[in-house]
C-alpha positions as CSV (number, residue, x, y, z in Angstrom):
1,M,0.0,0.0,0.0
2,K,2.9,2.3,0.7
3,K,4.2,1.8,-2.8
4,Q,0.8,2.7,-4.3
5,G,0.9,6.1,-2.3
6,I,4.4,6.9,-3.6
7,A,3.3,6.0,-7.2
8,L,0.4,8.3,-6.9
9,Y,2.3,11.5,-6.0
10,L,5.0,10.5,-8.5
11,K,2.4,10.2,-11.2
12,I,0.9,13.6,-10.3
13,S,4.4,15.2,-10.3
14,F,5.2,13.6,-13.7
15,M,2.0,14.9,-15.2
16,I,2.6,18.4,-14.0
17,V,6.2,18.3,-15.4
18,I,4.8,17.0,-18.8
19,M,2.3,19.8,-18.9
20,L,5.0,22.4,-18.2
21,M,7.2,20.9,-20.9
22,I,4.3,21.2,-23.5
23,A,3.6,24.8,-22.5
24,F,7.3,25.6,-22.6
25,T,7.6,24.0,-26.1
26,V,4.7,26.0,-27.4
27,M,6.0,29.2,-25.9
28,T,9.5,28.5,-27.3
29,F,8.1,27.9,-30.8
30,F,6.4,31.3,-30.8
31,L,9.4,33.0,-29.2
32,E,11.8,31.6,-31.8
33,S,9.4,32.5,-34.6
34,A,9.2,36.1,-33.4
35,L,12.9,36.2,-32.8
36,K,13.6,35.0,-36.4
37,Q,11.3,37.6,-37.8
38,I,13.1,40.3,-35.8
39,I,16.5,39.0,-37.0
40,V,15.4,38.8,-40.6
41,K,14.0,42.3,-40.4
42,E,17.2,43.7,-38.8
43,N,19.5,41.9,-41.3
44,R,17.3,42.9,-44.2
45,E,17.4,46.5,-43.1
46,E,21.2,46.3,-42.8
47,Y,21.8,44.6,-46.1
48,D,19.2,46.7,-47.9
49,F,21.2,49.7,-46.7
50,R,24.4,48.1,-48.1
51,I,22.6,47.5,-51.4
52,H,21.4,51.1,-51.4
53,L,25.0,52.2,-51.0
54,I,25.9,50.2,-54.1
55,T,22.9,51.5,-56.1
56,A,23.7,55.1,-55.0
57,R,27.3,54.7,-56.3
58,L,25.9,53.3,-59.5
59,E,23.5,56.2,-59.8
60,N,26.2,58.7,-59.1
61,R,28.5,57.2,-61.7
62,N,25.6,56.9,-64.2
63,S,24.8,60.6,-63.7
64,A,28.4,61.5,-64.2
65,F,28.5,59.2,-67.2
66,Q,25.5,60.9,-68.8
67,A,27.0,64.4,-68.4
68,E,30.4,63.2,-69.7
69,K,28.7,61.5,-72.6
70,R,26.9,64.6,-73.6
71,D,30.2,66.6,-73.4
72,V,32.1,64.0,-75.5
73,L,29.4,63.8,-78.1
74,A,29.2,67.6,-78.3
75,S,33.0,68.0,-78.7
76,Q,33.1,65.3,-81.3
77,R,30.4,66.9,-83.3
78,A,32.1,70.3,-83.1
79,S,35.4,69.0,-84.2
80,A,34.2,66.6,-87.0
81,G,31.1,68.3,-88.1
82,S,27.5,67.2,-87.7
83,S,27.5,65.4,-91.1
84,A,30.2,63.0,-90.0
85,F,28.1,61.3,-87.3
86,T,25.4,58.8,-87.9
87,S,23.0,57.1,-85.5
88,G,25.0,53.9,-85.7
89,S,28.3,55.6,-84.8
90,I,26.7,57.5,-82.0
91,A,25.1,54.3,-80.6
92,A,28.4,52.4,-80.8
93,M,30.2,55.3,-79.1
94,E,27.6,55.4,-76.3
95,E,27.9,51.6,-75.8
96,Q,31.6,51.8,-75.7
97,L,31.6,54.7,-73.1
98,L,28.9,52.8,-71.1
99,D,31.0,49.7,-71.0
100,Q,34.0,51.6,-69.9
101,M,32.1,53.3,-67.1
102,Q,30.5,50.0,-65.9
103,G,34.0,48.3,-66.0
104,E,35.4,51.1,-63.8
105,V,32.7,51.1,-61.3
106,L,32.8,47.2,-61.1
107,R,36.5,47.3,-60.4
108,E,35.9,49.8,-57.6
109,L,33.2,47.7,-56.1
110,K,35.3,44.5,-56.3
111,Y,38.2,46.2,-54.7
112,Q,36.0,47.5,-51.9
113,Y,34.1,44.3,-51.2
114,Y,36.4,41.4,-52.4
115,Q,39.9,42.7,-51.6
116,G,41.7,44.2,-48.6
117,S,40.0,44.0,-45.2
118,A,36.7,43.1,-46.8
119,A,38.2,39.9,-48.2
120,E,38.2,38.3,-44.7
121,D,34.4,38.4,-44.7
122,L,33.6,36.6,-47.9
123,D,31.0,34.4,-46.2
124,V,28.6,37.4,-46.7
125,Y,29.3,39.2,-50.0
126,P,27.4,41.1,-52.6
127,F,27.1,39.9,-56.2
128,I,25.3,41.3,-59.2
129,V,23.5,39.6,-62.2
130,D,21.9,41.0,-65.3
131,R,18.3,40.5,-66.6
132,Q,19.4,37.1,-68.1
133,G,20.9,35.9,-64.8
134,N,24.4,36.2,-66.2
135,V,27.2,37.2,-63.7
136,V,28.1,40.9,-63.6
137,M,30.1,40.9,-60.4
138,H,31.0,37.9,-58.2
139,P,34.0,37.0,-56.0
140,T,34.8,33.7,-57.8
141,L,32.9,33.9,-61.2
142,S,34.0,36.2,-64.1
143,R,31.7,38.7,-65.7
144,G,29.3,37.2,-68.3
145,S,29.4,33.7,-66.8
146,A,26.0,31.8,-67.1
147,A,26.7,29.6,-64.1
148,L,24.0,31.2,-62.0
149,S,21.4,31.8,-64.7
150,E,19.8,28.4,-64.4
151,M,19.5,28.5,-60.6
152,P,15.9,28.9,-59.5
153,F,16.6,31.5,-56.8
154,I,18.3,33.8,-59.4
155,Q,15.4,33.5,-61.8
156,K,13.0,34.2,-59.0
157,A,15.0,37.3,-57.9
158,V,15.2,38.6,-61.5
159,D,11.4,38.2,-61.8
160,L,10.6,39.8,-58.3
161,Q,13.3,42.6,-58.7
162,K,13.2,43.2,-55.0
163,G,12.7,41.2,-51.8
164,A,14.3,38.4,-49.7
165,I,14.1,34.6,-50.2
166,E,15.5,31.4,-48.7
167,Y,17.0,28.7,-50.9
168,N,19.0,25.5,-50.9
169,L,22.3,25.4,-52.7
170,R,24.1,22.1,-52.8
171,G,22.5,20.9,-49.6
172,E,23.2,24.2,-47.7
173,E,20.3,26.5,-46.6
174,K,20.9,30.2,-47.5
175,W,19.2,33.5,-47.3
176,Y,19.3,36.1,-50.1
177,T,18.1,39.7,-50.1
178,F,18.2,41.7,-53.3
179,D,17.1,44.9,-55.2
180,T,17.3,45.9,-58.9
181,Y,19.0,48.9,-60.4
182,Q,16.7,49.6,-63.2
183,P,18.9,51.8,-65.6
184,F,21.4,48.9,-66.0
185,G,18.9,46.1,-65.3
186,W,21.3,44.7,-62.6
187,T,20.0,42.7,-59.7
188,I,22.2,43.4,-56.6
189,G,22.0,41.1,-53.6
190,Y,23.7,39.7,-50.5
191,A,23.7,35.9,-49.7
192,M,24.5,34.3,-46.4
193,K,24.0,31.0,-44.6
194,T,20.9,30.6,-42.5
195,D,23.0,29.2,-39.7
196,E,24.9,32.5,-39.5
197,L,21.7,34.4,-39.9
198,Y,20.0,32.6,-37.0
199,A,23.1,32.2,-34.9
200,S,21.6,34.3,-32.1
201,V,18.5,32.1,-32.2
202,N,20.6,29.0,-31.5
203,D,22.3,30.8,-28.6
204,F,18.9,31.8,-27.3
205,R,17.7,28.2,-27.6
206,I,20.7,26.8,-25.5
207,I,20.0,29.3,-22.8
208,E,16.3,28.6,-23.0
209,I,16.9,24.8,-22.6
210,T,19.2,25.3,-19.7
211,I,16.6,27.5,-17.9
212,A,13.9,24.9,-18.7
213,V,15.9,22.0,-17.3
214,I,16.6,23.9,-14.1
215,T,13.0,25.0,-13.8
216,F,11.6,21.4,-14.5
217,L,13.9,19.9,-11.8
218,A,12.9,22.6,-9.3
219,V,9.2,22.3,-10.0
220,G,9.3,18.5,-10.0
221,L,11.1,18.4,-6.6
222,F,8.8,21.0,-5.1
223,T,5.7,19.3,-6.5
224,T,6.8,15.9,-5.2
225,L,7.4,17.2,-1.7
226,F,4.1,19.2,-1.6
227,I,2.0,16.3,-2.8
228,R,3.7,13.8,-0.5
229,S,2.9,16.1,2.5
230,S,-0.7,16.5,1.3
231,L,-1.2,12.7,1.1
232,M,-0.1,12.1,4.7
233,P,-3.8,12.1,6.0
234,V,-4.6,9.5,3.3
235,R,-1.8,7.3,4.6
236,N,-3.3,7.6,8.1
237,V,-6.7,6.5,6.7
238,H,-4.9,3.6,5.1
239,S,-3.3,2.5,8.3
240,K,-6.6,2.7,10.2
241,M,-8.4,0.6,7.6
242,S,-5.6,-2.0,7.8
243,E,-6.1,-2.2,11.6
244,I,-9.9,-2.8,11.0
245,A,-9.1,-5.5,8.5
246,R,-6.6,-7.2,10.8
247,G,-8.9,-7.0,13.8
248,G,-11.3,-9.7,12.5
249,G,-14.0,-7.3,11.5
250,D,-14.0,-4.9,14.5
251,L,-16.5,-2.3,13.3
252,T,-16.1,-0.3,16.5
253,Q,-12.9,1.3,15.2
254,R,-13.2,5.0,14.1
255,M,-11.0,7.5,12.1
256,D,-9.4,10.5,13.7
257,V,-10.8,13.7,12.1
258,S,-7.9,16.2,12.6
259,S,-8.5,18.5,9.6
260,R,-11.3,20.3,7.7
261,D,-10.0,19.6,4.2
262,E,-11.1,16.8,1.8
263,I,-9.1,14.2,3.8
264,G,-10.9,15.2,7.0
265,A,-14.2,15.0,5.2
266,L,-13.2,11.6,3.9
267,S,-12.4,10.4,7.4
268,G,-15.8,11.7,8.8
269,E,-17.7,10.0,5.9
270,F,-15.8,6.8,6.5
271,N,-16.8,6.8,10.2
272,E,-20.4,7.3,9.1
273,F,-19.9,4.4,6.7
274,L,-18.7,2.2,9.6
275,N,-21.8,3.2,11.6
276,S,-24.1,2.2,8.7
277,L,-22.2,-1.0,8.1
278,G,-22.5,-2.0,11.8
279,S,-26.3,-1.5,11.6
280,I,-26.4,-3.5,8.3
281,I,-24.4,-6.3,9.9
282,S,-26.8,-6.4,12.8
283,D,-29.8,-6.6,10.4
284,I,-28.0,-9.4,8.4
285,K,-27.5,-11.4,11.6
286,H,-31.3,-11.2,12.3
287,V,-32.1,-12.1,8.7
288,S,-29.7,-15.0,8.7
289,R,-31.4,-16.5,11.7
290,R,-34.8,-16.0,10.1
291,T,-33.5,-17.6,6.8
292,L,-32.6,-20.7,8.7
293,D,-36.2,-21.0,10.0
294,I,-37.6,-20.4,6.5
295,R,-35.3,-23.0,5.0
296,N,-36.8,-25.7,7.3
297,D,-40.4,-24.8,6.3
298,L,-39.5,-24.5,2.6
299,S,-37.9,-28.0,2.6
300,S,-41.1,-29.7,3.9
301,N,-43.4,-27.7,1.5
302,T,-41.1,-28.5,-1.5
303,Q,-41.5,-32.3,-0.9
304,Q,-45.3,-32.0,-0.7
305,T,-45.4,-29.9,-3.9
306,A,-43.2,-32.4,-5.8
307,T,-45.7,-35.2,-4.9
308,A,-48.7,-33.2,-6.2
309,I,-46.8,-32.3,-9.4
310,Q,-46.3,-36.0,-10.1
311,Q,-50.0,-36.7,-9.8
312,I,-50.9,-33.8,-12.0
313,S,-48.4,-35.1,-14.7
314,R,-50.2,-38.5,-14.8
315,V,-53.6,-36.8,-15.2
316,I,-52.3,-34.5,-18.0
317,D,-50.8,-37.5,-19.8
318,T,-54.3,-39.2,-19.9
319,I,-56.0,-36.0,-21.2
320,Q,-53.3,-35.6,-23.8
321,E,-53.8,-39.1,-25.1
322,K,-57.6,-38.5,-25.4
323,M,-57.1,-35.2,-27.2
324,E,-54.8,-36.9,-29.7
325,R,-57.6,-39.3,-30.5
326,L,-60.0,-36.5,-30.8
327,G,-57.6,-34.6,-33.1
328,S,-57.2,-37.7,-35.4
329,N,-61.0,-38.1,-35.7
330,L,-61.4,-34.4,-36.4
331,A,-58.7,-34.6,-39.1
332,T,-60.7,-37.5,-40.8
333,S,-63.9,-35.5,-40.6
334,V,-62.3,-32.4,-42.0
335,R,-60.9,-34.5,-44.9
336,H,-64.4,-35.9,-45.7
337,V,-66.0,-32.5,-45.4
338,R,-63.3,-31.1,-47.7
339,E,-64.1,-33.8,-50.3
340,I,-67.8,-33.0,-50.1
341,S,-66.9,-29.3,-50.5
342,D,-64.8,-30.0,-53.5
343,A,-67.6,-32.1,-55.0
344,A,-70.0,-29.2,-54.3
345,R,-67.6,-26.7,-55.8
346,V,-67.3,-28.9,-59.0
347,N,-71.1,-29.2,-59.2
348,D,-71.3,-25.5,-58.8
349,D,-68.8,-25.0,-61.6
350,I,-70.7,-27.4,-63.8
351,S,-74.1,-25.7,-63.1
352,R,-72.4,-22.3,-63.7
353,S,-71.1,-23.6,-67.0
354,Q,-74.5,-25.1,-67.9
355,S,-76.2,-21.8,-67.0
356,E,-73.7,-19.9,-69.1
357,L,-74.2,-22.3,-72.0
358,V,-78.0,-22.0,-71.7
359,N,-77.7,-18.2,-71.7
360,E,-75.5,-18.4,-74.7
361,S,-77.9,-20.8,-76.4
362,V,-80.8,-18.4,-75.7
363,A,-78.9,-15.5,-77.1
364,A,-78.0,-17.6,-80.1
365,V,-81.6,-18.6,-80.6
366,N,-82.7,-15.0,-80.3
367,Q,-80.1,-14.0,-82.8
368,M,-81.1,-16.9,-85.1
369,F,-84.8,-15.9,-84.7
370,A,-83.9,-12.3,-85.6
371,S,-81.9,-13.5,-88.6
372,I,-84.8,-15.7,-89.7
373,E,-87.1,-12.7,-89.5
374,R,-84.7,-10.6,-91.5
375,V,-84.3,-13.4,-94.0
376,S,-88.1,-13.7,-94.3
377,Q,-88.4,-10.0,-94.9
378,V,-85.6,-10.1,-97.5
379,V,-87.1,-13.1,-99.2
380,Q,-90.5,-11.4,-99.4
381,E,-88.9,-8.3,-100.9
382,H,-86.9,-10.4,-103.4
383,A,-90.0,-12.4,-104.3
384,V,-91.8,-9.2,-105.2
385,Q,-88.8,-8.0,-107.1
386,S,-88.5,-11.4,-109.0
387,R,-92.1,-11.1,-110.1
388,E,-91.5,-7.6,-111.3
389,L,-88.3,-8.9,-113.0
390,V,-90.4,-11.6,-114.9
391,T,-92.7,-8.9,-116.2
392,T,-89.8,-6.6,-117.1
393,A,-88.0,-9.5,-118.9
394,R,-91.1,-10.4,-120.9
395,E,-91.6,-6.7,-121.9
396,G,-87.9,-6.5,-122.9
397,G,-88.1,-9.6,-125.0
398,G,-91.2,-8.2,-126.8
399,K,-89.4,-4.9,-127.4
400,I,-86.3,-6.6,-128.8
401,Q,-88.4,-8.7,-131.2
402,S,-90.3,-5.6,-132.5
403,M,-87.1,-3.7,-132.8
404,D,-85.6,-6.6,-134.8
405,E,-88.5,-6.6,-137.2
406,S,-88.5,-2.8,-137.6
407,F,-84.7,-2.9,-138.1
408,R,-85.0,-5.6,-140.7
409,K,-87.7,-3.9,-142.6
410,G,-86.4,-0.2,-142.5
411,V,-82.7,-0.8,-142.9
412,S,-83.1,-3.5,-145.7
413,S,-85.3,-1.2,-147.8
414,N,-83.1,1.8,-147.3
415,I,-80.0,-0.2,-148.2
416,D,-81.6,-1.2,-151.5
417,H,-82.4,2.4,-152.3
418,I,-78.8,3.4,-151.5
419,R,-77.5,0.7,-153.8
420,D,-79.7,2.1,-156.6
421,F,-78.4,5.6,-156.0
422,V,-74.8,4.3,-156.1
423,G,-75.6,2.6,-159.5
424,V,-77.1,5.7,-160.9
425,I,-74.1,7.8,-159.7
426,G,-71.7,5.2,-161.4
427,K,-73.6,5.5,-164.7
428,I,-73.6,9.3,-164.5
429,S,-69.8,9.3,-163.8
430,A,-69.2,7.0,-166.8
431,Q,-71.3,9.2,-169.1
432,I,-69.5,12.3,-167.9
433,N,-66.2,10.6,-168.5
434,M,-67.3,9.7,-172.0
435,L,-68.4,13.3,-172.7
436,S,-65.1,14.7,-171.3
437,M,-63.2,12.4,-173.7
438,N,-65.3,13.6,-176.7
439,A,-64.8,17.2,-175.6
440,A,-61.1,16.7,-175.4
441,I,-61.1,15.2,-178.9
442,E,-63.1,18.1,-180.3
443,A,-60.8,20.6,-178.5
444,A,-57.8,18.9,-180.1
445,H,-59.4,19.3,-183.6
446,A,-60.2,23.0,-182.9
447,G,-56.6,23.8,-182.2
448,E,-55.9,27.1,-180.4
449,R,-59.6,28.0,-180.3
450,G,-60.5,24.9,-178.5
451,R,-57.8,25.1,-175.8
452,G,-60.1,26.6,-173.2
453,F,-62.7,24.0,-173.9
454,A,-60.0,21.4,-173.6
455,V,-59.2,22.6,-170.1
456,V,-62.8,22.4,-169.1
457,A,-63.1,19.0,-170.6
458,E,-60.0,17.9,-168.6
459,E,-61.6,19.2,-165.4
460,I,-64.8,17.4,-166.2
461,R,-62.9,14.3,-166.9
462,R,-61.1,14.5,-163.5
463,L,-64.4,15.2,-161.8
464,A,-65.9,12.2,-163.4
465,E,-63.0,10.0,-162.3
466,E,-63.3,11.3,-158.7
467,T,-67.0,10.7,-158.8
468,S,-66.4,7.2,-160.0
469,Q,-63.9,6.6,-157.2
470,Y,-66.3,8.0,-154.6
471,A,-69.0,5.9,-156.0
472,G,-66.8,2.8,-155.7
473,K,-65.9,3.7,-152.1
474,I,-69.6,4.3,-151.3
475,G,-70.3,0.9,-152.8
476,G,-67.7,-0.7,-150.6
477,T,-68.9,1.1,-147.5
478,I,-72.5,0.0,-148.3
479,K,-71.2,-3.6,-148.5
480,E,-69.6,-3.2,-145.1
481,V,-72.8,-1.6,-143.7
482,V,-74.8,-4.5,-145.1
483,G,-72.5,-6.9,-143.4
484,S,-72.7,-5.0,-140.1
485,I,-76.5,-4.9,-140.4
486,S,-76.6,-8.6,-141.0
487,Q,-74.4,-9.2,-137.9
488,T,-76.6,-6.8,-135.9
489,D,-79.6,-8.7,-137.0
490,E,-78.0,-12.0,-135.8
491,E,-77.1,-10.4,-132.5
492,L,-80.7,-9.1,-132.1
493,K,-81.9,-12.6,-132.6
494,E,-79.4,-13.8,-129.9
495,V,-80.5,-11.1,-127.5
496,H,-84.2,-12.1,-128.1
497,Q,-83.2,-15.7,-127.3
498,A,-81.3,-14.5,-124.2
499,F,-84.3,-12.6,-123.0
500,G,-86.3,-15.8,-123.4
501,R,-83.8,-17.7,-121.3
502,I,-83.8,-14.9,-118.7
503,D,-87.6,-15.0,-118.6
504,S,-87.3,-18.8,-117.9
505,R,-84.6,-18.4,-115.2
506,V,-86.4,-15.4,-113.5
507,Q,-89.6,-17.5,-113.4
508,Q,-87.6,-20.3,-111.7
509,V,-86.0,-17.8,-109.2
510,S,-89.4,-16.4,-108.4
511,G,-90.7,-19.8,-107.7
512,A,-87.6,-20.5,-105.5
513,F,-88.2,-17.3,-103.5
514,E,-91.9,-18.3,-103.0
515,E,-90.7,-21.7,-101.7
516,I,-88.0,-20.0,-99.4
517,E,-90.7,-17.6,-98.1
518,S,-92.9,-20.6,-97.2
519,N,-90.0,-22.4,-95.5
520,T,-88.9,-19.3,-93.5
521,Q,-92.4,-18.9,-92.2
522,Q,-92.3,-22.5,-90.9
523,L,-88.7,-22.0,-89.5
524,N,-89.9,-18.9,-87.7
525,L,-92.6,-20.8,-86.0
526,G,-90.1,-23.6,-85.0
527,G,-87.7,-20.9,-83.7
528,Q,-90.4,-19.4,-81.5
529,E,-91.0,-22.9,-80.0
530,I,-87.2,-23.4,-79.4
531,L,-86.9,-20.0,-77.8
532,Q,-89.7,-20.8,-75.4
533,A,-88.0,-24.1,-74.5
534,M,-84.6,-22.4,-74.0
535,E,-86.1,-19.8,-71.7
536,E,-87.6,-22.6,-69.6
537,L,-84.2,-24.4,-69.6
538,S,-82.5,-21.1,-68.5
539,T,-84.9,-20.7,-65.6
540,V,-84.1,-24.3,-64.5
541,A,-80.4,-23.7,-64.9
542,V,-80.6,-20.5,-62.8
543,N,-82.4,-22.4,-60.0
544,L,-79.9,-25.3,-60.2
545,R,-77.0,-22.8,-60.0
546,E,-78.5,-21.0,-56.9
547,Q,-79.0,-24.4,-55.2
548,S,-75.5,-25.5,-56.1
549,S,-74.0,-22.2,-54.8
550,D,-76.0,-22.6,-51.6
551,V,-74.7,-26.2,-51.1
552,N,-71.1,-25.0,-51.8
553,Q,-71.4,-22.1,-49.3
554,K,-72.8,-24.4,-46.6
555,S,-70.2,-27.1,-47.2
556,S,-67.5,-24.4,-47.1
557,S,-69.0,-23.1,-43.8
558,I,-69.0,-26.7,-42.4
559,M,-65.5,-27.3,-43.5
560,Q,-64.4,-23.9,-42.0
561,N,-66.1,-24.9,-38.7
562,M,-64.5,-28.3,-38.8
563,E,-61.1,-26.8,-39.5
564,D,-61.6,-24.3,-36.6
565,V,-62.5,-27.2,-34.3
566,E,-59.5,-29.1,-35.5
567,G,-57.3,-26.1,-34.9
568,F,-58.8,-25.7,-31.4
569,S,-58.2,-29.3,-30.7
570,R,-54.6,-29.0,-32.0
571,E,-54.1,-25.9,-29.8
572,V,-55.6,-27.7,-26.8
573,S,-53.4,-30.7,-27.5
574,N,-50.4,-28.5,-27.8
575,G,-51.4,-26.6,-24.7
576,I,-51.8,-29.9,-22.8
577,G,-48.4,-31.0,-24.1
578,E,-46.9,-27.7,-22.9
579,I,-48.7,-28.2,-19.6
580,S,-47.2,-31.7,-19.4
581,S,-43.8,-30.3,-20.3
582,G,-44.3,-27.5,-17.8
583,A,-45.4,-30.1,-15.1
584,V,-42.2,-32.1,-15.8
585,Q,-40.2,-28.9,-15.7
586,I,-42.0,-27.9,-12.5
587,G,-41.1,-31.3,-11.0
588,Q,-37.5,-30.9,-12.0
589,A,-37.6,-27.3,-10.7
590,M,-39.1,-28.5,-7.4
591,S,-36.3,-31.1,-7.2
592,H,-33.8,-28.3,-8.0
593,V,-35.5,-26.1,-5.4
594,E,-35.2,-28.9,-2.8
595,R,-31.5,-29.1,-3.6
596,L,-31.2,-25.4,-3.5
597,T,-33.0,-25.4,-0.2
598,R,-30.5,-27.8,1.3
599,D,-27.7,-25.7,-0.2
600,M,-29.3,-22.5,1.1
601,G,-29.5,-24.1,4.6
602,S,-25.8,-24.9,4.4
603,S,-25.0,-21.4,3.1
604,S,-27.2,-19.8,5.7
605,E,-25.5,-21.7,8.5
606,S,-22.1,-20.7,7.1
607,L,-23.2,-17.1,6.6
608,N,-24.6,-17.0,10.2
609,G,-21.2,-18.3,11.4
610,R,-19.3,-15.6,9.5
611,I,-21.7,-12.8,10.5
612,Q,-21.2,-13.7,14.1
613,E,-17.5,-12.9,13.7
614,F,-18.3,-9.2,13.2
615,K,-18.1,-7.1,16.4
616,T,-20.9,-4.5,16.5
């Protein structure tokens, strides 16, 4: 127990030291960051001032150069004349003078910063590069060297023109501050190692760590001593509790309350706890004695209960056997009722189908009856039309016959007259032709005097020939017309014969329509009788369907009741089985209770013996 107390105050001291170390680390981080910013600011101000001195010298030399350049150019123009100078020669001269001036000022700067007493401090030195990053002035590199142009920090400085950056050069961290002299496009800067830049920070860190170690040791020692002295009352409480434990349960012991702090309050509360514990132990002694009495009564009651449970189990087994028989009989009854229900359902389906078929038959008979009526009406209409057609055919045949006779008489006589006319025309044309020939002969005998008559005779002859030709054509046409008339006469005879055949067929159709009309009237009467019979059959089918549906519903209700009874029987049987199982479990539980009662008696006696050891 003493080791635990020491470990406690050591843990508390260790935690305090750890918290102080964390706070010190955070504080150190912020202090070093602030110190670095101050150092960078001071160094940048210093080296910016140095850069300003260099740019001031460059500015002075550049101003002097500009004045000197103007004087030189003026003197050259005055001595050589204005026509001797061109823009190219002037630019070349200016470039030459500028290069000379820059070379002189660079030599001065090198001497000032790279030679003499300044050569001892080449760890921090200025160097200059142009807009392309090429070296203008450097302690080890010659002017125009491109060794620095590809380095990222040089490119960044040329782009920024002014500022300060940190970079890594061959594994060494460096700091670089720079500015640009715009007239020449030169970037002037100072570079130095960050270790040298932050040397004062490293010194500060060493001092800081030394102070922290001393502070941690002092705080740890003071905290350990303080906590150890504060835990002395706890150690006193520990010793008093050890005395109570070694005293065989002497609850009359009490703590000394010598302070008003948390330890004193703990001692007072522990004394109250001992008072409560003494009262509880007294009650437990009384309950223990009462438990022994209850154990004796419980043992006798448990034996009687076990005997009753055995009798109940035998009765339950008998009831369960009878319920199983009842369940088997109910299952058989349910199966028979289900078969009856299935048969009733099939009968209902059959009656339903019969009813539907009867309804369909009635509808078909109604439709057939309506069709018969429509057919009868159509037949009557067509019978009337066929009789009218017979009359029309007879009238048409008579008209065709009279037309044939009229055609034969009128056309034949007219054709004969036309033939006579054509013959007369032929004779006239022959006579005219003869006269024209005679006139031509006479005109030839007359000589010059008969020339006009000869022309007339020639025209008459030509007219006679044309008349003869047309007469021939008319004769041919008349022959064709005669042939067509003969053919038309034959066709009129055939049409007359066709009308005779049509008259015969129409008379047959009219007789057939009259016979169909008679048959449809008889069919209509038979359809009415069939319709009446089908309506009676439909009524019977509806009654059968209703009775079959009623039987089906009642059989379904009976089957449902039987299934419910079977379910109730099954539930009762299962319940009895559960009761039987419960009775067996109760019997087992009672046996277990009897064993527990014996064990409780032993435990109660042992508990009573141990409780008596406490002194209250």
